[in-house]
C-alpha positions as CSV (number, residue, x, y, z in Angstrom):
1,G,-4.4,9.4,-36.3
2,I,-6.4,6.7,-38.0
3,L,-9.5,7.4,-35.9
4,A,-9.4,11.1,-36.9
5,A,-8.9,10.2,-40.6
6,L,-12.0,7.9,-40.5
7,R,-13.9,10.6,-38.5
8,L,-14.5,7.8,-36.0
9,K,-15.5,8.7,-32.4
10,I,-15.7,6.0,-29.8
11,Q,-17.5,6.2,-26.5
12,K,-17.3,3.4,-23.9
13,H,-20.0,2.3,-21.6
14,V,-18.4,0.1,-18.9
15,V,-20.0,-2.5,-16.7
16,Q,-17.8,-3.7,-13.8
17,C,-18.9,-7.3,-13.6
18,S,-19.1,-9.3,-10.4
19,P,-21.1,-12.4,-9.1
20,H,-23.8,-9.9,-8.2
21,T,-24.2,-8.4,-11.7
22,T,-27.7,-8.9,-13.1
23,A,-29.2,-8.9,-16.6
24,T,-30.8,-5.6,-15.7
25,H,-27.3,-4.0,-15.2
26,V,-26.2,-5.2,-18.6
27,N,-29.4,-4.3,-20.4
28,Q,-29.5,-0.8,-19.0
29,S,-25.9,-0.1,-20.0
30,A,-26.5,-1.6,-23.5
31,H,-29.7,0.5,-24.0
32,T,-27.8,3.6,-23.0
33,A,-25.0,2.9,-25.4
34,A,-27.5,2.2,-28.2
35,S,-29.5,5.3,-27.5
36,V,-26.5,7.6,-27.5
37,Q,-25.2,6.0,-30.7
38,L,-28.5,6.5,-32.4
39,S,-28.8,10.1,-31.2
40,S,-25.3,11.0,-32.2
41,R,-25.8,9.6,-35.7
42,K,-28.9,11.7,-36.2
43,R,-27.3,14.9,-34.8
44,Y,-23.9,14.5,-36.4
45,P,-24.6,12.4,-39.6
46,E,-21.2,13.3,-41.0
47,D,-19.3,11.7,-38.1
48,N,-18.8,8.0,-37.6
49,N,-19.9,7.7,-33.9
50,R,-19.6,4.3,-32.3
51,N,-20.7,3.4,-28.7
52,I,-19.2,0.3,-27.2
53,L,-20.4,-1.8,-24.2
54,V,-17.4,-3.0,-22.3
55,L,-17.9,-5.8,-19.7
56,E,-14.9,-5.7,-17.4
57,E,-14.0,-9.0,-15.7
58,V,-16.9,-10.6,-17.4
59,G,-15.6,-14.0,-16.1
60,A,-16.6,-13.0,-12.6
61,T,-20.2,-13.7,-13.5
62,I,-19.5,-17.4,-14.1
63,G,-21.7,-19.4,-11.8
64,S,-23.7,-16.4,-10.8
65,K,-27.3,-17.2,-9.8
66,H,-28.4,-14.2,-11.8
67,N,-26.9,-15.6,-15.1
68,P,-26.6,-12.0,-16.5
69,L,-24.8,-13.1,-19.7
70,M,-27.9,-14.7,-21.1
71,S,-29.0,-11.2,-22.0
72,L,-26.1,-10.9,-24.4
73,H,-27.5,-13.5,-26.9
74,G,-30.2,-11.3,-28.3
75,M,-28.0,-8.2,-28.4
76,I,-25.3,-10.1,-30.4
77,D,-27.7,-11.8,-32.8
78,H,-30.3,-9.0,-33.3
79,G,-29.1,-5.7,-31.7
80,V,-30.6,-3.5,-29.0
81,Q,-34.1,-2.1,-29.4
82,V,-34.3,1.7,-28.9
83,R,-37.3,4.0,-28.9
84,S,-36.8,7.3,-30.6
85,G,-39.4,9.8,-31.8
86,G,-42.2,7.4,-31.0
87,K,-40.6,4.7,-33.2
88,V,-38.8,1.6,-32.1
89,S,-35.6,0.7,-34.0
90,T,-32.8,-1.8,-33.6
91,E,-29.3,-0.5,-33.0
92,R,-26.3,-2.7,-33.2
93,I,-23.4,-1.9,-30.8
94,A,-20.0,-3.4,-30.3
95,I,-19.7,-5.6,-27.2
96,I,-16.3,-6.3,-25.7
97,G,-15.8,-8.6,-22.8
98,L,-12.5,-8.7,-20.8
99,S,-11.9,-11.9,-18.7
100,N,-9.3,-14.0,-17.1
101,Y,-11.4,-17.1,-17.6
102,S,-13.0,-18.8,-20.6
103,L,-16.7,-18.3,-21.0
104,D,-19.1,-21.0,-22.3
105,A,-19.2,-21.7,-26.0
106,S,-22.6,-20.1,-26.6
107,K,-20.9,-16.7,-25.9
108,M,-17.5,-17.2,-27.3
109,G,-18.9,-18.8,-30.4
110,R,-20.8,-15.6,-31.2
111,G,-17.8,-13.4,-31.4
112,N,-14.1,-13.1,-32.0
113,V,-11.9,-14.4,-29.2
114,T,-8.5,-12.8,-28.6
115,Y,-6.1,-14.4,-26.2
116,R,-3.5,-12.0,-24.8
117,G,-1.6,-14.2,-22.5
118,H,0.8,-12.8,-20.0
119,P,2.7,-9.5,-20.7
120,S,6.4,-9.9,-21.4
121,V,9.2,-8.9,-19.0
122,D,9.9,-5.8,-21.1
123,D,6.2,-4.9,-20.9
124,L,6.3,-5.2,-17.1
125,K,9.5,-3.0,-17.0
126,F,7.9,-0.4,-19.2
127,T,4.7,-0.4,-17.2
128,A,6.5,0.1,-13.9
129,K,8.7,2.9,-15.3
130,T,5.6,4.6,-16.7
131,I,3.6,4.4,-13.5
132,L,6.6,5.9,-11.6
133,R,7.2,8.7,-14.1
134,S,5.7,11.3,-11.8
135,I,8.5,10.8,-9.2
136,D,12.2,10.8,-9.6
137,A,12.8,7.1,-9.6
138,S,15.9,7.2,-11.8
139,G,17.9,5.6,-9.1
140,E,15.5,2.7,-8.8
141,V,15.4,1.6,-12.4
142,N,17.7,-1.4,-12.0
143,H,15.7,-2.7,-9.0
144,L,12.4,-2.1,-10.8
145,H,13.7,-4.2,-13.6
146,T,14.8,-6.9,-11.2
147,F,11.4,-6.8,-9.5
148,A,9.6,-7.0,-12.8
149,T,11.7,-10.0,-13.9
150,S,11.2,-11.7,-10.6
151,F,7.5,-11.2,-10.7
152,Y,7.3,-12.6,-14.2
153,Q,9.4,-15.7,-13.4
154,N,8.2,-16.5,-9.9
155,I,4.5,-15.6,-10.2
156,L,3.2,-15.3,-13.7
157,M,5.0,-18.4,-14.9
158,D,3.9,-20.5,-12.0
159,E,0.5,-22.1,-12.5
160,N,0.3,-22.9,-8.8
161,L,0.3,-19.1,-8.1
162,T,-1.5,-17.5,-11.0
163,W,-4.9,-18.6,-9.7
164,F,-4.3,-16.2,-6.8
165,H,-1.8,-13.6,-7.8
166,G,-1.9,-11.7,-11.1
167,M,-1.3,-8.5,-12.9
168,R,-3.5,-6.6,-10.5
169,D,-1.0,-7.3,-7.7
170,F,1.8,-6.0,-9.9
171,Y,0.0,-2.8,-10.7
172,G,-0.9,-2.4,-7.0
173,A,2.7,-3.0,-5.9
174,I,4.1,-0.3,-8.2
175,K,1.4,2.2,-7.3
176,T,2.0,1.5,-3.6
177,M,5.7,2.1,-4.2
178,Q,4.9,5.3,-6.0
179,K,3.0,6.7,-3.0
180,L,5.3,5.5,-0.2
181,A,8.6,6.5,-1.9
182,L,7.5,10.2,-2.2
183,P,9.0,12.2,0.7
184,I,6.4,13.8,2.9
185,R,8.2,17.1,2.9
186,K,8.0,17.2,-0.9
187,E,4.3,16.4,-0.7
188,L,3.6,19.1,1.9
189,K,5.7,21.9,0.3
190,L,4.9,21.3,-3.3
191,S,4.5,25.0,-4.1
192,K,7.9,26.0,-2.5
193,L,9.6,22.7,-3.4
194,L,12.7,21.7,-1.6
195,M,13.3,18.7,-3.9
196,Q,14.0,15.4,-2.3
197,R,14.6,12.3,-4.4
198,S,12.1,9.5,-4.0
199,Q,13.8,6.4,-2.7
200,V,12.8,2.8,-2.3
201,T,14.0,2.2,1.2
202,P,13.7,-1.1,3.1
203,C,10.4,0.2,4.7
204,V,8.9,1.1,1.3
205,A,9.8,-2.3,0.0
206,R,8.5,-4.1,3.1
207,W,5.1,-2.2,3.0
208,T,4.8,-2.7,-0.8
209,V,5.1,-6.4,-0.4
210,L,2.9,-6.7,2.8
211,I,0.1,-4.7,1.2
212,N,0.1,-6.3,-2.2
213,L,1.7,-9.7,-2.2
214,R,0.4,-11.5,0.9
215,G,-2.6,-13.6,1.6
216,F,-1.7,-16.8,-0.3
217,P,-3.4,-19.7,1.6
218,D,-0.2,-21.7,1.9
219,K,1.8,-19.8,4.5
220,V,5.1,-21.4,3.5
221,V,4.6,-20.4,-0.1
222,E,3.4,-16.9,1.0
223,N,6.6,-16.3,3.0
224,K,8.8,-17.5,0.2
225,I,7.1,-15.1,-2.3
226,S,7.3,-12.2,0.2
227,Q,11.0,-12.8,0.8
228,E,11.9,-13.0,-2.9
229,M,9.9,-9.9,-3.8
230,F,11.2,-8.0,-0.9
231,G,14.8,-8.7,-1.8
232,D,14.3,-7.7,-5.4
233,L,12.7,-4.3,-4.4
234,M,15.2,-3.4,-1.7
235,Q,17.9,-1.1,-2.8
236,N,19.1,0.9,0.1
237,K,20.2,-1.5,2.8
238,E,21.0,1.3,5.3
239,I,18.7,1.9,8.2
240,T,15.8,4.1,7.0
241,K,16.1,7.6,8.5
242,A,13.4,8.3,11.1
243,R,12.4,11.9,10.6
244,W,9.1,11.9,12.5
245,N,7.9,11.2,16.0
246,W,4.5,9.5,16.3
247,K,2.3,9.4,19.4
248,D,-1.2,7.9,19.6
249,S,-1.9,10.0,22.6
250,E,-0.2,12.7,24.6
251,E,0.7,10.2,27.3
252,D,2.5,7.8,24.9
253,T,6.3,7.7,24.3
254,P,7.0,9.0,20.8
255,S,7.9,6.4,18.2
256,P,10.5,7.4,15.6
257,L,9.1,6.8,12.1
258,C,10.4,7.2,8.5
259,D,8.3,8.9,5.8
260,A,6.7,5.6,4.6
261,C,5.7,4.4,8.0
262,C,4.5,7.8,9.0
263,R,2.3,8.0,5.9
264,L,0.7,4.7,6.7
265,Q,0.0,5.8,10.3
266,L,-1.7,8.9,8.9
267,Y,-3.9,6.6,6.7
């Protein structure tokens, strides 16, 4: 690849930002990245080693009383000071910030700003299919595509919803579906494998929506979103087969549960 041809090796140092992130967190990660980069260059001078400081969800620090991003000004303008062999040198590292929100001009004006926007419907379909590649979801492709299209049109394109729901909810919904659609017998007997096809049943669809696409402050809007997403996910309209009996205690009457509901009880 291109990186191999350039003998370029990249190592990331990630800071997961939040309102509680301090300048100390940022400075420590930046100093580690700069130190590793300097050490690698001395040890392997023939290689092009680059260490990158990645600030995940850097917009979450907006309004923080710690104001951690002030520490970036000196790093961007002058680099990071590193002590090596009794000498202090300045090492420049790349700094990448990922954010759903715009930062103030003093930060954005010091670097290159790339606006990605929302992924396309095709990207959502490809993402869902890729996440579910570990299970046999061939029978669910059409409904995954319908769900991806519906999520794009009903949520990502609605400015009244995107302040609350976003791509994290889409990823979460597909990952939840991946776990709940996997038959328990297949999971328990993976070595002897009696293959059973994963299936998005009404229970899987219902739990996927309840876990990932609820909580919107306006209950009317919340119910509308839930119904639309549930309908797009549901493929098998037959009653889900109850293959397990669940009892909270020996005295209780057993409750018949399907694989998805049983798995959530086990959690």
